[in-house]
C-alpha positions as CSV (number, residue, x, y, z in Angstrom):
1,M,27.1,6.4,-12.1
2,K,30.2,8.3,-10.4
3,N,33.6,6.7,-9.7
4,N,33.5,6.4,-6.4
5,P,36.4,4.9,-4.5
6,H,34.6,3.8,-1.5
7,P,31.1,2.8,-3.2
8,K,28.1,2.7,-0.9
9,S,27.2,-1.2,-1.0
10,D,23.8,-2.5,-1.8
11,P,22.0,-4.2,1.0
12,R,20.6,-6.9,-1.5
13,S,22.3,-9.8,-2.1
14,A,24.4,-10.9,-4.8
15,A,21.5,-13.3,-5.9
16,V,18.8,-11.1,-5.7
17,Q,20.5,-8.4,-7.7
18,N,22.1,-10.9,-10.5
19,R,18.4,-12.7,-10.9
20,R,16.5,-11.8,-13.8
21,V,12.9,-12.0,-13.9
22,S,11.2,-13.1,-16.8
23,R,7.6,-14.0,-15.8
24,I,5.5,-12.0,-12.8
25,P,2.7,-13.8,-11.7
26,A,-1.1,-12.6,-12.5
27,F,-2.4,-10.2,-9.5
28,T,-5.6,-8.7,-8.3
29,P,-4.8,-5.2,-7.8
30,V,-5.6,-3.8,-4.6
31,E,-9.3,-1.9,-4.2
32,L,-8.6,1.5,-3.9
33,R,-10.8,4.8,-4.1
34,A,-10.6,6.0,-7.6
35,R,-8.0,8.6,-8.5
36,H,-6.4,9.9,-11.2
37,D,-3.1,10.5,-9.3
38,G,-3.5,7.1,-7.1
39,W,-2.4,3.7,-7.1
40,T,-4.8,2.6,-9.9
41,P,-4.8,-1.1,-11.1
42,L,-2.6,-0.3,-14.1
43,R,-0.2,1.6,-12.4
44,Q,-0.1,-1.1,-9.6
45,A,0.8,-3.4,-12.6
46,E,3.3,-1.1,-13.8
47,F,5.2,-0.6,-10.6
48,L,5.5,-4.5,-10.3
49,G,6.9,-4.3,-14.0
50,Y,9.5,-2.0,-13.4
51,L,10.3,-3.5,-9.8
52,A,11.1,-6.9,-11.7
53,E,13.4,-4.7,-13.9
54,T,15.1,-2.4,-11.8
55,R,15.1,-4.8,-8.7
56,G,14.7,-1.7,-6.6
57,V,11.4,-0.5,-4.8
58,K,12.2,3.0,-4.9
59,Q,13.2,3.3,-8.6
60,A,10.2,1.2,-9.8
61,A,7.9,3.6,-7.7
62,A,9.8,6.7,-9.2
63,R,8.8,5.4,-12.6
64,V,5.2,5.3,-12.1
65,G,5.2,8.6,-10.5
66,K,4.8,7.2,-6.7
67,S,7.1,7.5,-3.5
68,R,9.0,4.3,-2.0
69,E,6.8,5.0,1.4
70,S,3.5,5.0,-0.9
71,A,4.2,1.6,-2.1
72,Y,5.1,0.3,1.0
73,R,1.4,1.8,2.4
74,L,-0.2,0.0,-0.8
75,R,1.2,-3.2,0.3
76,R,0.0,-3.0,3.9
77,K,-3.6,-1.9,2.8
78,P,-6.3,-4.4,3.6
79,G,-6.9,-6.5,0.1
80,A,-3.4,-6.3,-0.9
81,E,-2.6,-10.2,-0.4
82,S,-2.5,-11.1,-4.2
83,F,-0.3,-7.6,-4.7
84,V,2.4,-8.6,-2.1
85,A,2.5,-12.3,-3.5
86,A,3.4,-10.9,-6.7
87,W,5.8,-8.2,-5.1
88,D,7.7,-11.1,-3.1
89,S,7.8,-13.3,-5.9
90,I,9.5,-11.0,-8.1
91,L,12.2,-10.7,-5.1
92,G,12.4,-13.9,-4.5
93,V,10.9,-14.0,-0.9
94,Q,10.1,-17.5,-0.1
95,N,8.5,-17.4,3.4
96,T,5.4,-15.6,2.0
97,P,2.3,-17.9,2.4
98,P,0.0,-18.0,-0.1
99,P,-3.0,-15.4,-0.3
100,K,-5.9,-16.8,1.7
101,V,-9.1,-17.3,-0.7
102,T,-12.1,-16.0,1.0
103,L,-15.5,-15.1,-0.3
104,E,-14.4,-11.5,-0.2
105,T,-11.3,-12.2,-2.1
106,V,-13.3,-14.1,-5.1
107,F,-15.5,-11.0,-5.3
108,Q,-12.5,-8.4,-5.3
109,R,-11.1,-10.5,-8.0
110,I,-14.1,-10.5,-10.1
111,R,-14.6,-7.0,-9.6
112,M,-11.1,-6.1,-10.4
113,G,-9.9,-8.6,-12.9
114,R,-6.3,-10.0,-12.8
115,Y,-3.5,-7.9,-14.3
116,R,0.2,-9.5,-15.5
117,P,3.0,-7.4,-16.2
118,V,4.6,-8.8,-19.1
119,M,8.5,-8.6,-19.6
120,R,10.4,-9.6,-22.6
121,G,14.5,-9.7,-22.4
122,G,14.5,-8.9,-18.7
123,R,12.6,-5.6,-19.6
124,Y,8.7,-4.6,-18.7
125,V,7.0,-4.1,-21.6
126,G,3.3,-4.0,-20.7
127,T,0.4,-5.6,-18.7
128,L,-2.3,-7.7,-19.6
129,E,-5.6,-7.1,-18.1
130,K,-8.2,-10.1,-18.1
131,P,-11.4,-10.7,-16.1
132,D,-11.0,-13.4,-13.5
133,N,-13.2,-16.4,-15.0
134,S,-11.9,-18.6,-12.3
135,A,-13.2,-16.3,-9.6
136,L,-16.6,-16.2,-11.1
137,L,-16.8,-20.1,-11.4
138,T,-15.5,-20.0,-7.7
139,A,-18.5,-17.4,-6.7
140,L,-21.3,-19.7,-8.9
141,S,-20.0,-23.0,-6.9
142,H,-20.3,-21.5,-3.4
143,L,-23.6,-20.3,-4.4
144,D,-24.8,-23.6,-5.4
145,R,-23.4,-24.9,-2.1
146,V,-25.5,-22.5,-0.2
147,A,-28.8,-22.4,-2.3
148,P,-31.5,-24.4,-1.1
149,P,-32.6,-27.5,-3.2
150,E,-35.2,-27.0,-5.8
151,E,-38.0,-29.0,-4.2
152,E,-37.8,-26.2,-1.2
153,I,-38.1,-23.5,-3.6
154,G,-41.3,-24.8,-5.4
155,H,-40.1,-25.7,-8.9
156,G,-39.5,-29.5,-8.4
157,A,-43.2,-30.0,-7.1
158,K,-44.9,-30.0,-11.0
159,S,-42.5,-32.4,-12.0
160,K,-42.8,-35.1,-8.7
161,S,-46.8,-34.9,-9.8
162,K,-46.4,-36.1,-13.0
């Protein structure tokens, strides 16, 4: 950094600049068309890890080979609620409502899994990727509620006739 007698002030508050993130919440990546140079699920997780480390969107996007503008476009995509919640959590934004859980988002979580960037000593060190078993159980319980009772299917008729 150059010694500038009049350094440009950082628009972020001192609290945000000095806050070290030790844990990033798991998130479901934004589901996009597969491209090797696009926002893959791993690249999204890496971006969040570097965002926690650098505290700057431009720097984090550059580290994953993307632009600041494309990161904000990704944030506005449909199905990005979990990604946005993780982003806002990293930057300490409190007024973001929790993502709404719809059946569509449950199936997105089943398809995409959950990613959690891992921090050690304030540095991004890697990403854990896990299937979202809780989403699978949520989908099964929903199917149980909407499935007709066994008697209507015909399976229960034999057991009742005994």
